[in-house]
LUMDREN-113270 format. One line per 5 residues: number of its first residue (from 1); for each residue x, y, z of C-alpha. Coordinates in Angstrom, 1 decimal, decimal comma. Layout:
N
NUM	X Y Z | ...
This chain:
301
1	128,0 96,6 72,3 | 124,9 98,0 73,3 | 124,3 94,1 74,4 | 127,4 95,5 76,9 | 125,4 98,6 77,6
6	122,8 96,7 79,0 | 124,4 94,3 81,3 | 126,3 97,4 82,4 | 123,2 99,3 83,5 | 121,4 96,4 84,7
11	124,2 95,6 86,9 | 124,4 99,3 87,9 | 120,9 99,1 89,1 | 121,5 96,0 90,8 | 124,2 97,3 93,1
16	122,0 100,4 94,1 | 119,3 98,5 95,0 | 121,1 96,1 97,4 | 123,1 99,8 98,6 | 119,4 100,8 99,4
21	118,2 97,6 101,0 | 121,8 97,7 103,4 | 121,0 101,2 104,6 | 117,5 100,0 105,3 | 118,1 97,2 107,0
26	121,1 99,2 108,8 | 118,7 102,0 109,9 | 116,2 99,4 111,4 | 118,3 97,6 113,6 | 118,3 98,7 117,3
31	121,2 100,3 118,8 | 122,2 98,6 121,2 | 125,0 95,8 122,5 | 127,0 94,7 119,2 | 125,4 98,0 117,4
36	125,7 100,8 119,9 | 127,2 103,4 117,5 | 124,4 102,4 114,7 | 127,5 100,7 112,8 | 127,7 97,4 113,7
41	131,0 98,1 116,5 | 133,1 99,8 112,6 | 133,7 102,9 111,9 | 131,5 105,2 110,8 | 130,6 106,2 107,3
46	132,8 102,9 106,4 | 130,7 102,2 103,4 | 129,9 105,5 102,7 | 131,9 105,6 99,3 | 130,9 102,6 98,4
51	127,7 104,1 98,8 | 128,5 106,9 96,7 | 130,1 104,9 93,9 | 127,1 103,5 93,7 | 125,1 106,4 93,3
56	127,0 108,0 90,8 | 127,6 105,0 88,4 | 123,6 104,9 88,7 | 123,2 108,8 88,2 | 124,9 108,1 84,5
61	122,3 105,8 83,9 | 119,3 107,6 81,7 | 116,5 104,7 81,8 | 113,6 104,1 83,6 | 114,8 101,4 85,7
66	118,4 103,6 87,0 | 116,4 106,6 87,5 | 113,1 104,2 89,6 | 115,6 103,3 91,4 | 118,2 106,3 92,0
71	114,7 108,0 93,2 | 114,1 104,7 95,8 | 117,1 106,0 96,9 | 116,7 109,1 97,9 | 113,4 108,5 99,2
76	114,6 106,3 101,8 | 117,5 109,1 102,5 | 114,9 112,0 103,0 | 112,5 109,5 105,1 | 114,7 107,6 107,3
81	116,6 110,6 108,0 | 120,5 110,7 106,6 | 121,7 110,2 109,8 | 119,8 106,8 110,7 | 122,6 104,5 109,0
86	125,9 105,1 110,8 | 127,4 102,4 108,5 | 127,0 104,7 105,4 | 127,5 108,0 106,8 | 125,2 111,0 106,2
91	124,4 110,0 102,7 | 125,8 111,6 99,3 | 124,2 114,7 97,8 | 122,4 114,4 94,5 | 125,3 115,3 92,0
96	123,6 118,5 91,1 | 122,5 119,6 94,9 | 123,2 123,5 96,4 | 122,6 123,7 100,1 | 121,3 121,2 102,1
101	119,2 118,3 102,2 | 116,7 118,8 105,3 | 115,9 122,3 104,0 | 112,5 122,9 102,7 | 111,8 124,1 99,3
106	108,7 124,9 96,9 | 108,0 121,3 95,3 | 106,3 121,0 91,5 | 102,5 121,8 93,1 | 103,5 124,4 94,9
111	103,5 123,6 98,6 | 106,7 123,0 100,8 | 109,0 119,6 101,5 | 112,3 118,8 102,4 | 115,0 119,1 99,5
116	115,9 115,0 99,7 | 112,5 114,5 99,0 | 111,5 117,1 96,2 | 114,4 115,1 94,8 | 113,9 111,8 95,2
121	110,6 113,3 93,5 | 111,3 114,6 90,5 | 114,3 111,5 89,6 | 110,7 108,9 89,8 | 109,3 112,0 88,0
126	111,7 111,8 85,7 | 111,6 107,9 84,9 | 107,8 108,4 83,3 | 108,8 110,4 80,3 | 111,2 108,6 79,1
131	110,5 106,7 75,9 | 110,1 102,5 76,3 | 107,6 100,4 77,5 | 107,2 100,9 81,3 | 106,9 97,6 83,3
136	103,8 97,8 86,9 | 106,8 96,7 88,6 | 108,5 100,5 88,5 | 104,9 102,6 88,4 | 104,1 100,3 91,6
141	107,6 101,6 92,9 | 106,5 105,5 92,1 | 103,6 105,3 94,3 | 104,8 103,3 97,0 | 107,4 106,4 97,7
146	104,8 108,7 97,3 | 102,5 107,6 100,1 | 106,2 107,1 102,2 | 106,6 110,8 101,4 | 103,0 111,4 102,4
151	103,2 109,6 105,3 | 106,4 111,9 106,4 | 104,9 115,1 105,4 | 102,2 114,5 107,5 | 104,7 113,9 110,9
156	106,3 117,0 110,4 | 102,8 118,9 109,9 | 103,2 119,5 106,1 | 99,8 118,4 105,5 | 98,9 119,9 101,6
161	102,3 118,6 100,7 | 100,9 115,6 102,1 | 97,6 115,4 100,5 | 99,3 116,6 96,8 | 101,3 113,2 96,8
166	98,1 111,1 98,2 | 96,4 112,9 95,3 | 99,5 112,3 93,3 | 99,5 108,7 93,9 | 95,8 108,1 92,9
171	96,3 109,5 90,1 | 99,0 107,2 89,1 | 97,2 104,5 89,9 | 94,3 105,9 88,2 | 95,8 106,3 85,0
176	97,9 103,0 85,1 | 94,6 101,5 85,4 | 94,9 100,3 88,9 | 91,4 100,9 90,7 | 92,3 99,3 94,1
181	95,6 101,1 94,3 | 94,2 104,6 93,9 | 91,1 103,9 96,3 | 93,4 103,1 99,0 | 95,5 106,7 98,2
186	92,0 107,7 97,9 | 91,4 106,2 101,7 | 94,4 107,1 103,6 | 94,1 111,5 102,2 | 90,5 110,9 103,4
191	91,8 109,7 107,0 | 94,4 112,0 106,5 | 92,0 114,9 105,6 | 89,4 113,9 108,8 | 92,1 113,7 111,5
196	93,2 117,4 110,4 | 89,3 118,3 110,7 | 88,2 118,9 107,0 | 85,0 116,6 107,3 | 83,3 117,9 104,0
201	86,4 117,2 102,2 | 86,8 113,6 103,9 | 83,3 112,8 103,2 | 84,3 113,1 99,5 | 88,0 111,9 98,9
206	86,1 108,9 101,0 | 82,8 108,7 98,7 | 85,5 108,4 95,6 | 87,5 105,8 97,4 | 83,7 104,0 97,5
211	83,0 103,8 94,5 | 85,9 102,7 93,1 | 86,2 99,0 95,3 | 84,2 99,9 98,4 | 87,7 100,1 100,6
216	87,9 99,6 104,0 | 89,6 102,8 105,3 | 87,3 104,6 103,2 | 83,9 102,8 104,3 | 85,3 103,8 108,3
221	85,9 107,2 107,1 | 82,6 107,5 105,7 | 81,0 106,2 108,7 | 82,3 107,9 110,8 | 82,7 111,9 109,5
226	78,2 110,4 108,5 | 78,1 110,0 112,6 | 80,3 113,8 114,1 | 78,8 115,7 111,3 | 75,4 115,1 112,7
231	74,1 113,5 108,5 | 73,2 110,0 110,0 | 69,2 111,8 110,4 | 67,5 108,5 110,1 | 66,9 104,9 111,2
236	68,1 104,1 107,9 | 71,1 105,9 107,3 | 72,1 104,6 111,2 | 71,6 100,9 110,9 | 74,0 101,2 107,0
241	76,3 103,1 108,7 | 76,7 100,3 111,3 | 76,3 97,8 108,8 | 79,6 99,8 107,0 | 81,4 99,7 110,4
246	80,9 95,8 110,9 | 81,6 94,7 107,4 | 85,1 96,1 107,8 | 85,9 95,1 111,0 | 89,3 93,0 111,2
251	90,0 95,5 107,9 | 91,7 98,5 109,3 | 95,2 99,6 108,7 | 96,0 99,8 112,4 | 94,8 98,5 115,7
256	94,3 101,8 116,8 | 91,6 102,1 114,4 | 90,1 99,0 114,7 | 89,7 100,2 118,4 | 87,7 103,0 117,4
261	85,9 101,1 115,1 | 84,9 98,8 117,4 | 83,9 101,2 120,0 | 81,9 103,0 117,7 | 79,7 100,6 115,9
266	79,2 99,5 119,7 | 77,9 102,5 120,9 | 75,2 102,9 118,4 | 74,2 99,0 118,1 | 73,1 100,2 121,7
271	72,0 103,4 121,7 | 69,3 102,0 118,7 | 68,5 99,3 121,1 | 67,9 101,9 124,0 | 65,8 103,9 121,8
276	63,3 101,2 120,9 | 62,6 100,5 124,6 | 61,4 101,9 128,0 | 63,4 104,3 130,4 | 64,2 101,2 131,9
281	67,1 101,1 129,0 | 68,9 104,0 130,1 | 69,8 102,1 133,4 | 72,5 100,2 131,1 | 74,2 103,4 130,9
286	77,2 103,5 133,5 | 78,4 107,0 132,9 | 76,1 109,7 134,5 | 76,3 112,3 131,9 | 75,3 108,7 129,4
291	72,1 107,9 132,0 | 71,3 112,1 132,1 | 70,8 112,2 128,4 | 68,9 108,7 127,7 | 66,4 109,9 130,5
296	65,8 113,3 129,6 | 65,3 112,2 125,6 | 62,6 109,8 126,8 | 61,0 111,7 128,4 | 61,0 114,6 125,8
301	60,1 111,6 123,2
């Protein structure tokens, strides 16, 4: 009997995993040519009942694996948007839901987030309170969804809520003994804080990430915040920051950040070279403002 129940649970989880992946794939396809209606030419909502069955069956399974997959499903709905995959319709509501799924509500940290995200996180958190062996894959899935939620919340201006997800992700990784994952979460948080203008907080968090694993993104944030905050007051500190920017070349997560890194490193090297020569070196500066700053500084010092 127990073996039969385990097989049933495994099958239901597997089926929901397939449905979740299919929804994601459907949402990612461009809506043109044969997919102009977003449903591959089929009737919108064709697979709605199939998805609902997969969700309801998995909701009946109280295991860490089932809850983790359910959390991932609700998370996919929240981040991609309920209307992103017309083949699956609007998507089911949680069994105990009341009201709209997109309304902002208070989460466990006291910040505001869409109801689908809050529900997904409640399900994922519950999966970690059940007794039994917790596989690393389940913890990794939880952390990944927290990161996706944080990025989504940043995109809709809920920065405090995003910060709580990054911190929770870092704590989850720390408790699991994964220093690299914890550093990754902290580096993402430091970048977010930097973008919001919270320079001091960004500096503190970036230092924590660098202390853990010398995370490239955290090193980038550390160097750029120190430079923009006027904290590089000695030749040694300038050289150290320039060294950090050079060391992380090619390791930043986006081309935009890589371009910022290149420009900043080039400027630091250029100004260091200019500072060690006479006034004639100011002529390498192409814009008038930089030339005037260089000339005045040379005359004064």
